C-alpha positions in Angstrom: -0.1 -0.1 0.0 1.3 3.5 -0.7 1.2 6.3 1.4 -2.1 8.1 2.1 -2.2 11.5 0.3 -1.9 14.4 2.5 -4.7 17.0 2.9 -3.9 20.0 1.3 -4.8 23.1 2.9 -5.4 26.7 1.6 -1.5 27.6 2.7 -0.3 24.7 0.4 -2.4 25.9 -2.3 -1.1 29.5 -2.2 2.4 28.1 -1.7 2.2 25.9 -4.9 1.0 28.5 -7.2 2.8 29.0 -10.5 4.9 32.1 -11.0 5.1 33.1 -14.9 8.3 32.9 -16.7 8.3 36.6 -17.2 8.9 37.4 -13.4 11.6 34.4 -13.3 13.5 36.0 -16.1 13.0 39.9 -15.0 16.2 40.8 -13.6 14.8 43.5 -11.3 13.1 40.7 -9.5 15.8 38.5 -8.9 17.9 38.7 -5.6 21.3 36.9 -5.9 22.6 36.0 -2.2 26.4 36.5 -2.5 28.9 34.1 -0.5 32.5 34.9 0.8 34.0 32.0 -0.6 33.0 28.7 -2.5 33.3 25.6 -0.8 33.6 22.4 -3.0 30.9 19.9 -2.7 28.5 22.3 -0.5 24.9 22.3 -1.9 23.3 25.8 -1.5 19.5 26.0 -1.5 19.1 30.0 -1.1 21.8 31.5 -3.5 18.8 33.0 -5.7 15.7 34.7 -4.1 12.4 36.2 -5.4 11.5 38.6 -3.3 8.7 40.1 -4.8 7.0 36.6 -5.6 7.3 35.7 -1.8 6.0 39.0 -0.8 2.9 38.3 -3.0 2.7 34.9 -1.7 2.6 35.9 1.6 -0.1 38.5 1.3 -2.3 36.0 -0.6 -2.0 34.1 2.1 -2.9 36.2 4.7 -5.8 37.4 2.9 -7.0 34.0 2.9 -6.4 33.0 6.4 -5.9 36.0 8.7 -8.2 38.3 7.4 -10.9 35.9 7.3 -10.4 35.3 10.7 -10.6 38.8 11.1 -13.8 39.5 9.7 -15.6 36.3 11.3 -14.4 37.8 14.6 -17.5 38.5 17.0 -19.4 36.8 14.8 -21.8 33.8 15.3 -23.0 32.6 12.3 -22.8 28.6 13.0 -24.8 26.4 15.3 -22.4 24.2 17.6 -23.8 21.3 19.1 -22.5 21.3 22.9 -24.1 18.1 24.1 -21.8 15.8 25.9 -20.1 13.3 23.8 -21.6 14.6 20.5 -18.2 14.8 18.7 -16.8 11.6 20.3 -16.6 8.7 17.9 -15.6 6.6 20.4 -18.6 6.2 22.3 -21.8 4.5 21.7 -25.1 6.5 21.3 -26.6 4.1 24.4 -23.4 5.6 26.6 -24.0 9.2 25.4 -27.9 8.8 26.4 -27.0 7.4 29.8 -24.1 9.9 30.8 -26.7 12.8 29.4 -29.4 11.4 31.5 -27.2 11.0 34.8 -25.9 14.7 34.3 -29.2 16.1 33.9 -30.2 14.4 37.2 -27.3 15.5 39.2 -28.0 19.1 38.0 -31.7 18.9 39.2 -30.6 17.3 42.7 -28.0 20.1 43.1 -30.5 22.7 43.0 -32.9 20.7 45.1 -30.1 20.1 47.6 -29.4 23.6 48.3 -32.2 24.2 51.1 -31.8 20.4 52.3 -31.5 20.3 56.1 -30.0 17.0 56.5 -33.4 14.9 56.5 -31.2 11.9 57.1 -30.3 12.8 60.5 -32.7 12.2 63.7 -33.1 15.0 65.9 -33.7 14.3 69.6 -34.7 15.9 72.6 -33.8 14.6 76.0 -32.8 11.6 74.4 -36.4 11.1 72.8 -36.8 11.5 69.1 -38.9 14.4 68.0 -40.7 12.4 65.4 -42.2 10.1 68.0 -43.1 13.1 70.5 -45.0 14.6 67.8 -47.3 11.6 67.6 -48.8 12.7 70.8 -48.7 8.8 72.0 -47.8 9.4 75.6 -50.4 9.1 78.3 -50.7 10.7 81.8 -51.0 8.4 84.7 -53.7 9.9 87.0 -52.1 8.2 90.5 -48.7 9.8 90.1 -50.4 13.1 90.4 -51.6 14.6 93.5 -55.3 15.8 94.2 -54.3 19.2 94.8 -52.4 19.7 91.4 -54.1 22.3 89.2 -56.2 23.7 91.9 -55.9 27.6 92.7 -56.3 28.7 96.3 -59.0 31.0 97.2 -56.3 33.8 98.8 -54.5 33.4 95.1 -57.6 33.9 93.5 -58.5 36.9 95.2 -55.4 38.7 95.0 -54.7 38.0 91.4 -58.1 38.8 90.0 -59.7 41.8 91.2 -63.3 43.4 91.2 -64.1 41.3 93.9 -64.7 38.0 92.0 -62.7 36.0 94.4 -64.8 37.0 97.1 -67.9 35.7 95.2 -66.4 32.2 94.8 -68.5 29.2 96.0 -68.8 29.2 100.1 -69.8 26.8 102.5 -73.1 25.7 103.4 -73.0 27.9 106.6 -72.2 30.8 104.8 -74.6 29.9 102.2 -77.4 29.8 104.8 -76.4 33.2 106.0 -76.2 34.7 102.7 -79.7 33.2 101.9 -81.2 34.8 105.1 -80.0 38.0 104.3 -81.1 37.6 100.4 -78.9 40.7 99.7 -76.0 40.5 97.3 -73.2 43.0 98.5 -72.0 46.0 96.3 -68.7 46.5 94.7 -68.0 49.4 97.4 -68.7 46.7 100.5 -66.3 44.0 98.5 -63.8 46.5 98.4 -63.7 47.7 101.8 -63.8 44.3 103.0 -60.7 43.4 100.8 -58.9 46.4 102.5 -59.9 45.1 106.0 -58.4 41.7 105.6 -55.1 42.9 104.1 -54.6 45.1 107.1 -55.4 42.3 109.4 -52.8 40.2 107.8 -50.3 43.0 108.0 -50.7 43.4 112.2 -50.7 39.6 112.2 -47.0 39.8 110.3 -46.1 42.8 112.8 -47.0 40.9 115.8 -44.9 37.8 114.7 -42.0 39.9 113.9 -42.0 41.8 117.3 -42.3 38.0 119.0 -39.2 37.0 117.1 -37.2 39.8 118.0 -38.2 39.5 121.8 -37.2 35.9 121.7 -34.0 36.9 120.0 -33.1 39.5 122.9 -33.8 37.1 125.5 -31.7 34.4 124.1 -28.9 37.0 123.7 -28.9 37.5 127.6 -29.1 33.8 128.6 -26.2 33.4 126.3 -24.3 36.1 127.8 -24.8 34.7 131.2 -23.2 31.3 130.4 -20.4 32.4 128.3 -18.3 33.1 131.2 -18.6 29.3 132.2 -17.5 28.5 128.8 -14.2 30.4 128.9 -11.1 28.4 130.3 -9.3 30.7 132.8 -5.4 30.2 133.4 -4.1 30.1 136.9 -3.3 33.6 138.3 0.6 32.8 138.5 0.6 32.1 135.0 -1.5 35.2 134.3 1.0 37.6 135.8 3.9 36.1 134.3 3.1 36.1 130.9 2.1 39.7 129.9 -1.1 40.0 127.3 0.2 40.3 123.6 -1.8 42.5 121.5 -2.1 41.4 117.6 0.4 43.8 115.5 -1.7 45.4 112.8 -1.1 44.1 109.1 0.7 46.5 106.6 -2.5 46.8 104.5 -4.3 48.2 107.8 -1.5 50.6 108.4 -1.2 51.8 104.7 -5.1 52.5 104.9 -5.0 54.4 107.9 -2.4 56.4 106.8 -4.1 57.2 103.4 -6.9 58.3 105.6 -4.7 60.9 107.3 -3.4 62.2 103.8 -4.5 65.5 102.7 -7.2 65.5 100.0 -6.5 67.3 96.9 -8.6 70.6 96.6 -10.5 71.5 93.4 -8.5 74.6 91.9 -9.7 77.2 89.9 -9.9 77.0 86.1 -6.8 77.9 84.1 -7.1 81.2 82.4 -6.0 81.5 78.5 -3.2 84.3 78.0 -6.2 86.4 76.4 -7.9 86.6 79.6 -5.0 87.0 81.7 -3.8 90.1 79.5 -7.7 91.4 79.9 -7.7 91.0 83.4 -4.2 93.0 83.6 -5.8 95.5 81.4 -8.7 96.1 83.4 -6.8 96.2 86.8 -4.3 99.0 85.1 -7.2 100.9 84.2 -9.1 100.9 87.6 -5.9 101.9 89.1 -5.3 104.7 86.9 -8.8 106.0 87.2 -8.3 105.8 91.1 -5.2 107.7 90.6 -7.0 110.3 88.6 -9.7 110.7 90.8 -7.2 111.5 93.7 -5.8 113.8 91.6 -8.7 115.9 91.2 -9.2 115.6 94.8 -12.3 113.3 94.9 -12.9 110.8 97.5 -13.0 107.2 96.4 -16.4 105.3 95.9 -17.5 102.9 98.6 -17.6 99.9 96.0 -13.6 99.7 96.2 -14.2 98.8 100.2 -13.4 95.1 101.1 -16.3 92.9 101.5 -17.0 91.7 105.2 -17.2 88.4 106.4 -20.6 86.5 105.7 -21.5 83.5 108.0 -22.9 80.5 106.9 -25.9 81.1 108.8 -26.5 84.5 107.7 -30.0 85.4 106.6 -28.9 88.1 104.3 -31.6 90.5 106.0 -29.3 93.3 106.7 -28.7 92.6 110.5 -25.4 93.9 111.5 -23.5 92.4 114.7 -22.0 95.5 116.2 -18.6 95.3 118.2 -20.4 96.9 121.1 -23.1 93.8 121.0 -20.4 91.3 121.0 -20.7 89.5 124.6 -19.3 86.2 126.1 -20.9 84.0 129.2 -18.2 82.8 131.3 -18.0 80.9 134.4 -15.4 82.1 136.9 -15.1 81.8 140.7 -18.3 80.1 141.0 -20.0 83.4 139.5 -21.2 84.0 135.8 -19.5 86.6 134.1 -20.8 88.5 131.0 -17.2 89.6 128.9 -16.9 91.6 126.0 -15.5 90.0 123.1 -14.5 93.3 121.0 -11.1 91.9 120.4 -11.8 88.2 119.5 -14.5 87.1 116.7 -13.3 86.9 113.1 -10.3 88.7 113.9 -8.3 86.2 111.7 -10.6 86.7 108.7 -10.0 90.7 109.0 -6.4 90.3 109.3 -6.9 88.4 106.0 -8.7 90.7 104.1 -6.5 93.7 105.4 -3.6 91.5 103.7 -5.4 90.9 100.5 -6.2 94.6 100.3 -2.7 95.7 100.6 -1.4 93.4 98.0 -4.1 94.3 95.6 -4.0 98.2 96.2 -0.6 99.1 97.8 -0.6 102.5 97.1 -4.4 102.8 98.4 -5.4 103.1 101.9 -9.3 103.0 103.0 -9.9 106.5 103.8 -11.5 107.4 107.2 -15.1 108.2 107.6 -14.5 111.7 108.6 -14.0 114.0 105.5 -10.5 115.2 104.7 -9.2 118.5 105.4 -8.0 120.9 102.5 -4.3 120.5 103.4 -4.8 116.4 103.2 -6.5 116.7 99.8 -3.7 118.7 98.5 -1.3 116.3 99.8 -3.3 113.2 98.2 -3.1 115.3 95.0 0.8 116.0 95.2 1.3 112.3 95.7 -1.2 111.0 92.9 0.7 113.3 90.6 4.1 112.3 91.4 2.9 108.5 90.7 3.4 106.7 87.5 0.4 106.6 85.2 -1.1 103.0 85.1 -1.9 102.8 81.2 0.4 104.0 78.3 -0.4 104.1 74.6 2.2 102.4 72.2 4.7 104.8 71.0 4.9 105.3 67.2 8.3 106.5 67.0 11.8 106.6 68.7 11.4 110.2 69.5 8.0 109.3 71.3 9.8 106.4 73.1 12.7 108.7 74.5 9.8 111.6 75.6 8.1 109.0 77.2 11.1 107.4 79.3 12.9 110.6 79.5 13.5 111.7 83.3 12.5 108.6 84.7 14.8 106.1 87.0 15.9 103.0 85.5 13.2 101.0 87.7 10.2 103.4 86.4 11.7 103.0 82.7 11.1 99.3 83.1 7.9 99.6 84.8 6.8 102.0 82.1 7.7 99.5 79.3 6.0 96.6 81.1 2.5 98.5 81.8 2.9 99.4 77.9 2.9 95.8 77.0 0.1 94.9 79.4 -1.9 97.7 77.7 -1.4 97.3 74.3 -1.4 92.9 74.6 -2.0 91.7 70.7 -5.1 90.0 71.8 -6.9 93.1 72.8 -6.9 94.9 69.7 -6.3 94.3 66.2 -3.2 96.9 65.5 -1.7 96.3 68.8 0.7 93.4 67.4 2.3 95.7 64.7 2.5 98.6 67.6 4.5 95.9 69.7 6.9 94.8 66.8 7.6 98.4 66.2 8.4 98.8 69.8 10.8 96.4 70.0 12.8 97.9 67.5 12.4 101.4 69.0 13.4 99.7 72.4 16.7 98.0 70.7 17.6 101.4 69.5 17.3 103.3 72.9 19.4 100.7 74.4 22.0 101.3 72.0 21.5 105.2 72.8 22.0 104.5 76.5 24.9 102.6 76.1 26.7 105.6 73.9 26.0 108.0 76.1 28.7 109.6 78.2 28.8 108.3 80.7 27.0 105.4 79.6 23.7 104.4 81.6 24.2 100.5 82.0 21.7 100.2 84.9 18.8 101.3 82.6 20.2 98.7 80.2 20.1 96.0 82.7 16.5 96.9 84.0 15.2 97.0 80.2 16.5 94.0 78.7 13.9 91.7 80.4 11.1 93.5 78.5 13.1 93.2 75.4 13.2 89.3 76.1 9.4 89.6 76.7 8.8 91.0 73.3 11.2 88.6 71.6 9.2 85.7 72.9 6.0 87.0 71.6 7.3 88.1 68.1 10.4 86.0 67.2 10.5 86.8 63.7 10.3 90.7 63.8 13.0 90.6 66.8 15.0 88.4 64.3 14.8 90.6 61.3 15.7 93.9 64.0 19.0 92.3 65.1 20.2 91.0 61.9 19.7 94.3 60.2 22.0 96.0 63.3 24.4 93.0 62.8 24.4 93.7 59.2 25.1 97.3 59.1 28.0 96.9 61.7 29.6 94.3 59.2 29.2 96.3 56.3 30.8 99.4 58.0 33.6 97.2 59.2 34.3 96.1 55.8 34.2 99.5 54.2 36.6 100.7 57.0 39.0 98.0 56.0 38.7 98.5 52.4 39.4 102.5 53.1 42.3 102.1 55.9 43.2 98.7 56.1 42.5 98.4 59.5 39.4 99.2 61.6 38.6 100.0 65.5 37.3 98.0 67.8 33.5 98.0 68.4 31.9 100.7 70.5 30.1 99.8 73.7 26.7 100.1 72.3 27.7 97.1 69.7 29.1 95.2 72.5 25.8 95.6 74.2 23.8 94.7 71.3 26.2 91.2 71.2 25.4 90.6 74.6 21.5 91.2 74.3 21.7 89.1 71.5 23.0 86.3 73.4 20.3 86.6 76.3 17.5 86.6 73.5 18.6 83.9 71.2 19.9 80.3 71.7 23.4 80.3 71.2 23.8 76.1 71.4 22.2 75.5 67.8 24.6 74.5 64.9 23.3 77.2 62.7 21.2 80.1 63.7 20.1 83.2 61.9 21.2 85.5 64.6 23.6 83.9 66.6 25.7 82.5 63.9 26.4 86.0 62.2 26.9 87.4 65.7 29.4 85.2 66.2 31.3 85.7 62.9 31.3 89.4 63.6 33.2 88.5 66.9 35.7 86.4 64.9 36.2 89.1 62.4 36.8 91.8 65.1 39.3 89.3 67.0 41.1 89.0 63.9 41.2 92.3 61.8 41.2 95.0 64.6 44.5 95.6 65.7 45.4 96.4 69.6 46.7 100.1 69.7 45.9 101.0 73.2 44.8 99.7 76.6 41.3 100.7 75.5 41.6 98.2 72.6 42.9 95.7 75.0 39.6 96.3 77.1 37.5 96.0 74.2 39.0 93.0 72.9 38.7 91.0 76.0 35.1 91.9 76.5 34.9 90.5 73.1 36.6 87.1 74.1 34.1 87.1 77.0 31.1 87.3 74.7 32.9 84.5 72.6 33.2 82.4 75.4 29.8 82.8 76.2 28.5 81.9 72.6 30.4 78.7 72.5 30.1 77.6 76.4 27.1 75.3 75.6 28.0 74.0 72.0 31.9 73.8 73.2 32.4 75.1 69.5 36.2 75.4 68.7 37.1 79.2 68.1 40.7 79.6 66.7 40.2 83.4 66.9 39.5 83.4 70.4 42.8 81.4 71.4 44.9 83.3 68.9 43.8 86.5 70.6 44.3 85.5 74.3 47.8 84.5 73.3 48.2 87.7 71.7 47.2 89.7 74.9 49.3 87.5 77.1 52.2 88.2 74.5 51.9 91.9 75.3 52.8 91.4 78.8 56.5 89.6 78.1 59.3 91.6 78.6 61.9 89.6 76.8 60.7 88.9 73.2 64.1 87.6 72.0 63.8 84.2 71.9 60.0 83.1 71.5 58.9 79.3 71.4 55.8 80.2 69.7 54.1 82.0 66.8 52.4 85.3 67.1 49.6 85.5 64.7 47.6 88.9 63.3 46.5 91.3 64.5 49.5 91.2 67.0 53.5 91.4 66.2 56.0 89.5 67.7 58.2 92.7 68.3 57.5 96.4 67.8 56.3 99.9 68.9 52.8 98.7 70.4 54.1 95.0 71.7 54.6 96.2 75.5 51.3 97.5 76.3 50.9 95.0 79.3 54.3 95.3 80.5 54.4 96.8 83.9 56.4 99.8 84.7 57.2 99.4 88.1 57.3 95.8 89.8 56.3 97.2 93.1 52.8 98.2 91.8 51.8 94.1 92.2 51.7 94.5 95.9 49.2 97.3 96.3 47.1 95.9 93.3 43.7 93.9 94.4 41.5 92.1 92.2 38.3 93.8 90.9 35.9 93.6 87.9 36.8 95.0 84.5 34.3 97.9 84.0 32.7 98.0 80.7 32.8 101.8 81.0 36.5 101.5 80.1 35.5 100.5 76.5 34.2 103.7 75.9 36.4 106.2 77.6 39.5 105.0 79.6 41.4 108.1 81.6 44.5 106.8 83.5 46.7 109.7 85.1 49.5 108.0 86.7 51.5 104.8 86.1 50.3 103.1 88.8 46.6 103.3 87.7 48.1 102.1 84.3 49.9 99.2 86.1 46.6 98.1 88.0 44.5 98.3 84.9 47.3 96.3 83.1 47.1 93.8 86.1 43.2 93.6 85.5 43.4 92.9 82.2 45.9 90.2 82.6 43.8 88.6 85.2 40.6 88.7 83.1 43.1 87.2 80.2 44.3 84.4 82.5 40.8 83.4 83.7 39.4 83.2 80.2 42.4 80.9 79.3 41.3 79.1 82.2 37.9 78.5 81.0 38.9 77.9 77.3 41.1 74.8 79.0 38.2 73.5 80.4 36.1 73.8 77.4 38.4 72.2 74.7 40.1 69.8 77.1 38.0 66.7 75.4 39.4 67.9 72.0 41.9 65.3 70.3 44.4 68.4 69.4 44.0 70.0 72.9 47.7 69.8 73.5 48.6 71.1 70.2 46.2 74.0 70.4 47.4 75.0 73.5 51.1 74.4 73.2 52.0 78.0 72.3 50.4 79.4 75.7 52.0 76.8 77.7 55.4 77.6 76.5 54.5 81.3 77.2 53.5 80.9 80.5 56.3 78.3 81.6 59.3 80.2 79.8 58.5 83.9 79.3 55.7 84.9 81.8 56.8 83.2 85.3 54.5 83.2 88.0 57.4 85.0 90.3 56.5 88.3 88.3 52.6 88.1 89.2 50.4 88.7 92.4 49.1 85.9 94.3 45.6 85.8 92.5 47.2 85.6 89.2 50.0 82.9 90.2 46.8 80.6 91.4 45.4 81.2 87.9 48.8 80.4 86.2 49.3 77.4 88.3 45.6 76.2 87.6 46.2 76.5 83.7 49.5 74.7 83.8 47.9 71.8 85.6 45.1 71.6 83.1 47.5 71.5 80.0 50.0 69.0 81.4 47.3 66.6 82.6 45.7 66.3 79.1 46.8 62.8 77.6 49.8 62.2 75.7 49.9 63.4 72.0 48.6 60.7 70.1 51.0 58.7 67.5 51.0 59.7 63.5 48.4 58.0 61.1 50.0 55.5 59.2 48.7 52.5 57.1 48.4 49.4 59.0 51.0 46.8 58.1 49.6 43.5 56.6 50.0 41.1 54.3 48.9 41.6 50.7 46.0 39.3 49.4 47.1 37.8 46.3 44.8 37.3 43.5 42.8 34.4 42.8 44.5 32.1 40.1 42.0 29.9 38.1 43.0 26.9 36.1 42.2 27.3 32.4 39.8 24.9 31.1 41.3 23.3 27.7 38.2 22.4 25.2 39.8 20.4 21.9 38.2 21.7 18.9 37.9 19.3 16.3 35.8 21.2 13.7 36.9 25.0 13.7 34.4 27.5 13.0 31.1 25.8 14.8 30.1 26.0 18.0 30.5 22.6 19.6 30.5 21.2 23.3 32.5 18.7 24.7 30.0 16.1 25.4 27.0 15.1 23.2 24.5 16.5 25.7 26.0 19.8 25.7 26.0 19.9 21.7 22.2 18.8 21.5 21.4 21.6 24.2 23.2 24.2 22.1 21.5 22.7 18.8 18.1 23.3 20.7 19.3 26.6 21.9 20.0 27.8 18.4 16.7 26.6 17.1 14.8 28.1 19.6 16.5 31.4 18.7 15.9 31.0 15.3 12.0 30.0 15.6 11.6 32.7 18.3 13.0 35.3 15.8 10.6 34.2 13.0 7.9 34.2 15.1 8.3 37.7 15.7 9.0 38.6 12.5 5.8 36.9 11.3 3.9 38.7 14.0 5.2 42.0 13.4 4.2 41.4 9.9 0.6 39.9 10.5 0.1 43.3 12.6 1.3 45.5 9.8 -1.0 43.6 7.5 -4.2 44.1 9.8 -3.4 47.6 10.4 -3.2 48.3 6.6 -6.6 46.2 6.3 -8.3 48.4 9.0 -6.8 51.8 7.3 -8.3 50.5 3.7 -11.7 49.9 5.6 -11.9 53.3 7.0 -11.0 54.8 3.6 -13.3 53.1 2.0 -16.2 54.0 4.4 -15.2 57.5 4.3 -15.3 57.2 0.5 -18.6 56.0 0.7 -20.0 58.2 3.1 -18.5 61.2 0.9 -20.2 59.8 -2.2 -23.5 59.6 -0.6 -22.9 62.9 0.7 -22.7 64.3 -2.9 -25.4 62.2 -4.1 -27.4 63.9 -1.3 -26.3 67.5 -2.1 -27.2 67.1 -5.6 -30.8 65.6 -5.3 -31.4 68.9 -2.8 -29.9 71.0 -5.6 -32.0 69.5 -8.3 -35.2 69.6 -6.0 -34.4 73.4 -5.4 -34.0 74.2 -8.9 -37.3 72.7 -9.9 -39.0 74.3 -6.9 -37.6 77.9 -8.3 -38.6 77.2 -11.8 -42.1 76.3 -10.8 -42.2 79.3 -8.3 -41.2 81.7 -11.7 -43.8 79.9 -13.7 -46.4 80.8 -11.4 -45.3 84.7 -11.1 -45.2 84.9 -15.2 -48.8 83.6 -15.2 -50.2 86.1 -12.8 
């Protein structure tokens, strides 16, 4: 038998389609695949190709396969029999029918079984089947029941059923005869009264039984006490005397409970008030005091409403009755007789003293006026006293001149009081524009503080009194305060830069600028790593310590004040400031006599030798004996007047004392640094070799000794950093894998499995690329077909629109022609 003929598909028909000889002979349709070199005996299949023919075949194949599937997509024009086993030729028709019937029954049973409640299980109750109990086959044995079961007592019936129904029940024969004799039925009212009498009688009987039981209980208790002594076993008299009676010790829990009972209970406190309420109360209090002051200035008497309210007893009836001091009398028994004594000094003396103390605290400047009218001289004295007092209410100043006029002529304490009352009267929560007024007031107050410091002599006491009010304003408006202080620091830094550009050197900051730097440290935190106010201030201090040369004792004083401020700025953060250490070294260098062989280096703004390098050298060594330690006055930064050599030497020793104290504080600050010994090595060599303690007073000798001890107690210098010595790690050496290549030019493995794996990989890649190429061609073919369908639909629509417009135009022409004909006939 020969092989059965294969079933030809549509694609095979397209592939076997004959090409004409004209196409084969056309040189433009033929593509020759050139080879790099010829190999003898190798058969080449694709040396000549026809790309046009191949493309036309592929397009024809897609039209007959892919295009038909696309057009039949989402269309159901065929009837498909989905019954079980319809297309299975191996199953017999009887098996198909049986299987279909079984599936149908199963489907129906599944629908019915949705609400099936396990009918196969038997439900029981107390061990009996519910099915048998529902048959009612059980019978009741009359012998088991008592005769009284199911009967209602007469009392129960009478109490449960009202209307006298219980009293109309069947009665005994005697009662029945009496009723027959009376031959009169009782009314409803009589029945109710009878029922009430009966209930009262039962209540009296119960009360009598209760009293009887109580009497018996009391009698039993008395008899028990009489025999209880006989039951207690008495110990011999000797034993009882020898053994003292031991009391039981209380437990810890009982002791704690008793202690808690004696502890003070928490008293209810008043409601915490908001800042707005507190500000409102403060303003009302100040307004009240100001009104009272103005009334006293005018010579008027204070109103009675300001007097303190007297003590009111809890038993007071509020009827206006007042017990005078003359009526207070006490009944006492003394020497066998009754005495009546006056209690004028007792009574509520403690309450009166409390009221007086409260009145003095609230109004310290007011005293209760006597009942007698004041004389004219007393009124004038009262007016003068009221005029001399400070007003209690102030308006916020709108400019610096108004603030100066408001504070001019007052003591520092009164100036602080004026600013504090201004803040209370113009609190931001009391009015809308108060916030802007107080923000301006901070700037005015800051400028006023600078003016006080720049006066001659400077009013530093007033500055000290006004700083707390500046702090309060800064807490209320931190952003505005930050901008004002930044502007002052910026102007000072720019002015210093301009002077340095012109002259090459600048003078130390004046006293008002030093006060501003001190105020900055008080108002803003100095421990932050970066702060918008304190960081520029610290940079300004470092610039002044570096760029301002020391040319006089006044410059030395200003420089030491700057050093004190720098130490205050870095005390919390312990930030290292090299300008500070360098300036202190330069100040100590100014006190050295012999500057020939120095063991340290002096950095600007100081010089190792020169005209102004002996500013702190004492003119007479005997001045150390008469010198005593004092604080360095800030006024010396503005004007320093020293007439005699002794005063100059004393001032030099004072500056040297301040410098050594600052060096000690720097040592305590930076002792934890790794490079502490290197940083302070120049100061150590200067103090140990050039500025010895023998030429200094006793106080300075102690500071000198403490500084050297702190520096010497530091750890030994650390070794230099070097690379760690260790054996180098060699590179990994891999053994080469030698593969024998028998057939050059081909990718082959060592074993058969590897070769088969490589072959399958190559085939997979080839098929995958081919599938991707075919998918791209199919998608482009479908895109072209969709585009052609869209173009065809658009063309058809345009054609129909043209036909419609043409028909409408012809109708319009016919209508116009008919209209002209009618008009012509008329």
